[in-house]
C-alpha positions in Angstrom: 275.0 157.6 16.3 277.9 155.7 14.8 279.3 155.0 18.2 276.0 153.6 19.4 275.8 151.3 16.3 279.4 150.1 17.0 278.6 149.3 20.6 275.4 147.6 19.5 277.4 145.4 17.1 279.8 144.5 19.8 277.0 143.6 22.2 275.4 141.4 19.5 278.7 139.7 19.0 279.1 139.1 22.7 275.6 137.5 22.9 276.5 135.3 20.0 279.5 133.8 21.8 279.0 130.5 23.5 278.9 130.8 27.3 279.8 127.7 29.2 280.7 126.8 32.8 282.7 123.9 34.1 280.2 121.6 35.9 281.1 118.6 38.0 278.6 116.0 36.8 280.0 112.9 38.5 282.1 112.2 41.6 282.8 109.0 43.5 285.0 108.5 46.6 284.0 104.8 46.7 283.1 104.8 50.4 279.8 103.1 49.5 278.8 100.5 47.0 280.3 100.8 43.5 277.6 101.7 41.0 276.9 99.8 37.8 278.6 102.5 35.8 281.9 100.8 36.7 283.0 97.4 35.4 286.3 95.5 34.9 287.7 92.9 32.5 290.6 90.9 33.9 293.3 90.2 31.3 292.5 87.0 29.3 288.8 87.0 30.3 285.8 87.8 28.1 283.2 88.7 30.7 283.0 92.2 32.3 282.3 92.0 36.0 281.9 94.4 39.0 285.2 95.6 40.3 286.1 95.2 44.0 286.8 97.8 46.7 289.5 97.7 49.3 290.4 99.7 52.4 293.9 101.1 52.8 295.7 99.6 55.9 297.0 102.9 57.2 294.3 105.5 56.5 291.2 103.2 56.3 290.2 104.9 53.1 287.9 102.8 50.8 288.9 102.9 47.1 288.2 101.1 43.9 290.7 98.2 43.8 292.9 96.4 44.3 293.2 95.8 40.6 295.7 93.9 38.4 296.2 93.3 34.7 293.2 94.1 32.6 290.8 97.0 32.1 288.5 99.1 34.2 285.7 101.0 32.5 283.4 103.8 33.4 280.2 104.5 31.3 278.1 107.5 32.0 274.8 108.1 30.1 272.3 111.0 29.6 275.0 113.7 29.8 273.8 117.3 29.2 275.0 119.2 26.2 278.8 119.8 26.3 281.8 119.9 24.1 284.7 119.1 26.5 285.4 116.7 29.4 288.0 116.6 32.1 288.6 113.5 34.3 290.6 113.6 37.6 291.4 111.0 40.2 293.8 109.7 42.8 295.7 106.8 41.3 297.1 104.3 43.9 300.2 102.5 42.8 300.6 99.6 45.3 303.7 97.6 46.2 306.6 96.7 43.9 306.0 98.4 40.5 309.2 98.3 38.5 308.7 101.2 36.1 310.8 101.0 32.9 312.8 98.0 34.1 313.1 95.6 31.2 315.9 93.2 32.1 313.5 90.4 32.9 309.8 89.6 33.3 309.4 91.9 36.4 309.0 94.9 34.1 308.1 97.2 32.5 305.0 97.8 34.5 302.4 99.6 32.4 299.3 101.7 33.2 297.2 103.6 30.7 293.8 105.2 29.9 291.7 105.4 26.8 289.2 108.2 26.1 285.9 107.6 24.2 286.8 104.0 23.5 287.8 100.7 25.1 290.9 98.9 23.7 290.3 95.6 22.0 293.8 94.6 23.0 295.0 96.2 26.2 298.5 94.9 25.6 298.8 97.1 22.4 300.2 100.5 23.5 298.7 102.2 20.4 295.2 101.6 21.6 295.7 103.8 24.7 295.6 107.6 24.7 298.2 107.5 27.5 300.5 104.6 28.2 303.1 105.0 30.9 305.0 103.2 33.7 305.4 103.7 37.4 308.2 102.7 39.8 307.7 102.4 43.5 311.4 102.0 44.4 313.8 104.6 45.9 314.3 107.5 43.5 318.1 107.4 43.9 318.6 103.7 43.3 315.4 102.2 41.8 314.4 101.7 38.2 313.2 104.8 36.4 309.6 105.4 35.3 308.0 107.0 32.2 305.5 109.1 34.2 304.8 112.0 33.9 305.6 111.3 30.2 304.5 108.3 28.2 306.4 105.1 27.5 309.0 104.7 26.1 309.8 108.4 25.9 309.7 109.2 29.7 312.7 108.4 31.8 312.4 109.9 35.3 313.4 108.8 38.8 311.0 106.5 40.6 308.0 108.2 42.2 308.4 111.4 40.1 305.2 113.4 40.4 303.7 111.4 43.4 301.7 113.5 45.8 302.1 110.9 48.6 304.7 108.2 49.2 304.3 105.3 51.6 301.1 106.7 53.3 298.6 104.0 52.4 300.1 101.3 54.6 301.0 98.7 52.0 304.2 96.7 52.4 306.3 94.4 50.2 308.8 91.7 51.4 311.7 90.7 49.2 312.8 88.2 51.8 314.4 90.5 54.2 311.3 91.7 56.0 308.4 93.9 54.9 308.9 97.6 54.1 306.5 100.3 53.1 305.8 100.6 49.3 303.0 102.6 47.8 302.4 105.9 46.1 299.5 108.2 45.2 299.3 110.3 42.1 296.8 113.1 41.6 296.1 112.3 38.0 294.1 114.3 35.3 293.5 113.4 31.7 293.4 117.1 30.8 290.5 118.5 28.8 289.5 116.5 25.7 286.8 117.0 23.1 283.6 115.1 23.7 280.0 116.0 22.9 278.0 112.7 22.9 275.4 112.0 25.6 277.3 108.8 26.6 280.9 108.8 27.9 282.9 105.6 28.0 286.5 105.6 29.3 288.9 102.8 30.1 291.8 102.4 32.5 294.2 99.5 32.6 297.4 97.8 33.6 299.7 95.4 31.7 302.6 93.2 32.7 302.1 93.3 36.4 303.0 90.4 38.6 300.5 88.8 41.0 298.0 91.2 42.8 299.8 90.6 46.1 303.0 91.9 44.4 301.8 94.7 42.2 298.3 96.3 42.1 296.6 99.6 41.7 293.4 101.4 42.5 291.4 104.6 42.0 289.9 107.1 44.5 288.2 110.5 44.5 287.2 110.3 40.9 285.6 113.4 39.2 284.1 114.2 35.8 283.7 117.8 34.7 281.9 119.0 31.6 281.8 122.4 30.0 278.0 122.9 30.2 276.3 125.9 28.4 275.1 128.5 30.9 271.5 130.0 30.8 271.8 133.1 28.7 268.6 134.9 29.8 270.4 137.1 32.2 272.7 138.3 29.4 269.7 139.4 27.3 268.2 141.3 30.3 271.5 143.1 30.9 271.9 143.8 27.2 268.4 145.3 27.0 269.2 147.6 29.9 272.5 148.7 28.3 270.8 149.4 25.0 268.1 151.4 26.6 270.7 153.6 28.4 272.5 154.2 25.2 269.4 155.2 23.3 268.7 157.9 25.9 272.1 159.4 25.3 271.6 159.7 21.5 
């Protein structure tokens, strides 16, 4: 009898535990029109506008970009009940990003994201949840970058962590002829706490040169929530288990 009571208590405890499942609630490969959930604010402007799309020269892949200095925002509404969010994307770093280079105005070249809020001053590193740099030069000779850490802590060879190098078809010319210069990073924010029905996140770049010199973009974007699972099946299984236990007592 005591054993049955103990097992019953364990079962009740199990049923009381929250049961969730990771559910993808938003994806976008940007092969079609960009939805109104996306907007951008160029640095120095006050009006949010629709962001552009471009097609990569080599792979003919449409993506959100090319983007320059300023912010890109995503706003999703009417989200189901949840307590955590994970964002993932392919980040395109295009042409002559100079990483941590700080000897003149060419660098550092910053990129960041802010979760649950939009920075009022994108040039203030403290307003971003992640603020880092990327370098598109040769890993052995080019300026270092902060990624996969944050700036100014990170100090890694150029292109560290890139999943692809020089595959998109973009080139840069320093005056001696064009050469391939782009990188792709499979980026994730990691899981962060969030329970509101509206999600607003921002991405942005600071201190880039002209868009024909340094730009960026996003592709294959995904939002995953930990959504509570229906628990009815658990109660059915629990009832069957309890009935079996009673027959043995």
